C-alpha positions in Angstrom: 0.0 0.0 0.0 1.1 3.6 -0.6 2.0 5.6 2.5 1.4 9.3 2.7 3.2 11.5 5.2 2.8 15.2 5.6 6.1 16.9 6.4 6.6 20.1 8.3 7.5 23.3 6.3 10.5 24.8 8.2 12.7 27.7 7.1 15.7 26.9 4.9 19.0 27.6 6.5 21.1 28.3 3.5 19.9 30.3 0.5 20.6 28.3 -2.6 18.4 30.3 -5.0 16.7 33.7 -4.6 13.3 32.2 -3.7 14.7 30.8 -0.4 14.1 34.2 1.1 10.4 33.2 1.2 8.9 30.7 3.6 8.9 27.2 2.3 5.9 25.7 0.5 3.6 23.2 2.3 4.2 19.7 0.9 3.4 16.1 1.4 5.2 12.9 0.4 3.5 9.7 -0.9 5.8 6.7 -0.9 5.5 3.3 -2.5 5.6 0.2 -0.4 9.2 -0.7 -1.4 10.4 2.7 -0.3 8.7 2.4 3.0 10.0 -1.1 3.6 13.6 -0.3 2.7 15.2 2.0 5.3 18.6 1.5 3.6 17.6 3.1 0.4 18.3 6.8 1.0 17.5 8.2 -2.4 14.6 6.5 -4.1 13.5 7.9 -7.4 11.2 10.9 -6.8 8.5 12.4 -8.9 7.4 16.0 -8.2 3.7 16.9 -8.8 2.4 20.4 -9.2 -1.3 21.3 -9.4 -3.2 23.7 -11.5 -4.6 27.2 -10.8 -7.3 27.4 -8.0 -6.2 23.9 -6.9 -4.0 22.3 -4.2 -1.8 19.3 -3.7 -5.0 17.4 -2.6 -6.2 17.5 -6.3 -3.3 15.1 -7.2 -3.0 13.1 -4.0 -5.3 10.2 -5.1 -3.5 9.9 -8.4 -0.1 10.0 -6.6 -1.3 7.1 -4.3 -2.4 5.2 -7.4 1.1 5.7 -9.0 2.7 4.6 -5.7 0.8 1.3 -6.0 1.9 0.8 -9.6 5.5 1.9 -9.0 6.2 0.9 -5.4 9.9 1.8 -5.6 9.1 5.5 -6.2 8.1 8.4 -4.0 5.9 11.3 -5.0 6.3 14.8 -3.7 3.2 17.0 -3.8 3.3 20.7 -3.1 0.9 23.6 -2.5 2.1 26.3 -4.8 2.2 29.9 -3.7 -1.2 31.5 -3.0 -2.8 28.0 -2.9 -3.8 25.5 -0.1 -1.6 25.6 3.0 0.9 27.8 1.2 -1.7 30.6 0.8 -0.9 32.1 4.2 2.9 32.4 3.6 2.7 35.8 1.9 5.8 35.4 -0.4 7.7 38.4 -1.5 7.9 39.7 -5.0 5.4 39.4 -7.9 3.1 36.4 -8.3 4.3 34.8 -11.5 5.0 31.4 -13.0 8.7 32.1 -12.6 8.4 33.0 -8.9 6.3 29.9 -8.3 9.0 27.7 -9.9 11.7 29.3 -7.7 9.6 28.5 -4.6 9.6 24.8 -5.6 13.3 24.9 -6.3 13.9 26.4 -2.9 11.9 23.6 -1.3 13.8 20.9 -3.1 17.2 22.4 -2.1 16.1 22.5 1.5 14.9 18.9 1.4 18.0 17.8 -0.6 15.6 16.0 -2.9 16.3 16.1 -6.6 13.5 14.5 -8.6 14.1 12.6 -11.8 10.6 13.3 -12.9 8.7 16.6 -12.9 4.9 16.4 -13.5 2.7 19.4 -13.7 -1.0 19.8 -14.5 -2.1 22.9 -16.4 -0.6 25.9 -14.5 1.7 23.4 -12.7 2.9 22.3 -16.1 4.3 25.7 -16.8 5.8 25.8 -13.3 7.8 22.6 -14.0 8.9 23.9 -17.4 10.0 27.2 -15.7 12.0 25.1 -13.1 14.0 23.5 -15.9 14.5 26.8 -17.7 15.7 28.6 -14.5 17.9 25.7 -13.3 19.7 25.4 -16.6 22.7 23.1 -16.5 22.7 22.8 -12.7 19.7 20.5 -12.7 20.7 16.9 -12.1 19.9 14.7 -15.1 18.5 12.6 -16.7 15.1 14.2 -16.0 11.7 13.4 -17.4 9.2 16.3 -17.6 5.5 15.6 -18.0 3.2 18.6 -18.9 -0.4 17.7 -18.5 -2.8 19.5 -20.8 -1.2 22.8 -21.3 1.1 24.3 -24.0 4.4 26.2 -23.7 3.2 29.5 -25.0 0.0 31.6 -24.9 -2.9 29.8 -23.3 -6.4 30.1 -24.8 -9.4 28.5 -23.2 -12.2 27.3 -25.5 -15.1 25.7 -23.6 -16.0 24.7 -20.0 -15.6 27.1 -17.1 -12.9 29.5 -18.1 -10.6 30.0 -15.1 -10.4 33.8 -15.8 -14.2 34.0 -15.6 -14.2 31.9 -12.5 -11.6 34.1 -10.8 -13.3 37.3 -11.9 -16.7 36.1 -10.5 -15.6 34.7 -7.2 -13.7 37.9 -6.6 -17.1 39.7 -6.4 -18.3 37.4 -3.7 -17.8 38.3 -0.1 -16.8 35.5 2.3 -17.4 34.0 4.7 -20.0 31.6 3.3 -22.7 29.9 5.4 -22.3 26.6 3.5 -20.7 25.0 0.5 -24.2 25.0 -1.1 -24.3 28.8 -0.9 -21.2 29.0 -3.1 -22.4 26.3 -5.5 -25.8 28.1 -5.9 -24.0 31.4 -6.5 -21.8 29.8 -9.2 -24.5 27.8 -11.0 -26.8 30.8 -10.9 -24.2 32.7 -12.8 -24.0 30.0 -15.5 -21.0 27.9 -14.3 -21.3 24.2 -14.6 -22.5 22.1 -11.6 -19.2 20.1 -11.8 -17.1 23.3 -11.7 -19.1 24.8 -8.9 -18.8 21.6 -6.8 -15.0 21.6 -7.4 -14.7 25.3 -6.3 -16.6 24.4 -3.1 -13.7 22.0 -2.2 -11.6 25.1 -1.9 -13.5 26.3 1.2 -12.2 25.7 4.8 -14.1 26.0 8.1 -13.6 29.1 10.2 -15.0 30.3 13.5 -18.7 30.3 13.9 -19.2 27.3 11.5 -18.7 29.5 8.5 -16.4 28.9 5.5 -13.7 30.9 3.8 -11.3 30.3 0.8 -8.2 28.1 1.2 -6.4 30.4 -1.3 -5.2 33.9 -1.8 -7.6 35.1 -4.5 -5.7 38.3 -5.4 -2.4 36.4 -5.8 -4.1 33.7 -7.9 -5.4 36.3 -10.2 -1.9 37.6 -10.8 -0.6 34.0 -11.2 -3.2 33.2 -13.8 -2.3 36.3 -15.8 1.3 35.2 -15.8 0.3 31.7 -16.8 -1.7 32.9 -19.9 1.3 35.0 -21.1 4.4 33.1 -19.9 6.5 31.9 -22.9 8.3 28.7 -22.2 9.1 27.9 -25.8 12.8 28.9 -25.2 13.0 26.0 -22.6 12.0 23.5 -25.3 14.3 25.1 -27.9 17.4 25.1 -25.7 16.7 22.0 -23.6 19.9 20.5 -22.2 21.1 17.0 -22.9 19.5 14.4 -20.7 16.1 16.1 -20.6 13.0 14.4 -22.0 9.8 16.5 -22.3 6.4 15.0 -22.9 3.0 16.7 -23.2 -0.4 15.0 -22.6 -3.2 16.5 -24.6 -6.8 15.6 -23.4 -9.3 14.7 -26.0 -11.8 17.2 -24.5 -9.3 19.8 -23.4 -10.7 23.2 -22.5 -7.5 24.7 -23.9 -6.7 25.3 -27.6 -4.0 23.1 -29.1 -3.2 24.5 -32.5 -1.6 22.5 -35.2 1.3 24.9 -35.1 1.8 24.3 -31.4 1.9 20.6 -31.8 4.3 20.7 -34.8 6.6 23.1 -33.0 6.7 20.8 -29.9 7.6 17.9 -32.1 10.3 19.9 -34.0 12.0 20.6 -30.6 12.3 17.0 -29.7 9.3 16.7 -27.3 6.3 14.5 -27.7 2.5 15.1 -27.6 0.6 12.1 -26.1 -3.1 12.0 -26.9 -5.4 10.9 -24.0 -8.8 9.8 -25.1 -11.9 10.0 -22.9 -10.6 12.9 -20.8 -11.4 16.5 -20.3 -8.8 18.9 -18.8 -8.9 16.9 -15.6 -6.8 14.1 -17.1 -5.9 12.4 -13.8 -9.6 12.2 -12.8 -11.3 11.5 -16.0 -9.1 8.7 -17.3 -6.4 7.7 -14.7 -6.0 4.3 -16.3 -5.2 5.8 -19.7 -2.9 8.4 -18.2 -1.0 5.7 -16.3 -0.6 3.7 -19.5 1.0 6.7 -21.1 3.3 7.5 -18.1 4.4 3.9 -17.3 7.3 3.5 -19.8 9.0 6.6 -18.4 8.8 5.3 -14.9 10.5 2.1 -16.0 13.2 4.1 -17.9 13.9 6.6 -15.1 14.1 4.0 -12.4 17.1 2.2 -14.0 
């Protein structure tokens, strides 16, 4: 069985990158059974997972546990990115951008002295892991496998479903606390958002005094992060990727985002791959986890050698 352990976020003693001036991100480790059983193995292969906008590490935890069952000699590090989840109260310095979010993760890895051989990011988190590679340059240990789940390296365009920009804009008009999750769901569906999207947003509420509910995230910071995500250009990372780096993209059949033929061709020309996942919307790890695992499996075998 997979074992999950939440680890304390303590301040880094030595600044290895600029972002270490900020408090460390909240994180959690999910370990396969072989890792748990083997105390002698100090450095099992590690996969880092980063979530999307308006999400948290909880969104990926079930999938991480599933991967830990299938790949028991691996461990999986999940983080709450800045302005999200348990990291939302940290008030990091500087602008809220994809680049800053990537530096936060690099700082955490330096503190933990964990150097993942696989970086996996969903949506906004996909650009975060690409930015990590770009900013680390030649100092990143290799070989490294990068998995970018349902986003593209350049401009991001949403075409269908609940547009994150519209969701952020509308919920910014609401005034917490909320009396119940149903109140938020009714507000969202009344504005035309899908019931599924509204129910997912309701998972981002936490109890506060008096039995009421408040957001688990920093909405102002998230608005800034999403603006950076839409415009952040990570094509140079693909075009100058160092030796020992393999980059794969997963494109959902019912993706909310626009994948142009030019984007796909450009990805292929730069030595990366686009893997098509059938029977899935943007939430690839929820809609078709079996299909996603089938796509991922060969890279786990290769990177664990």
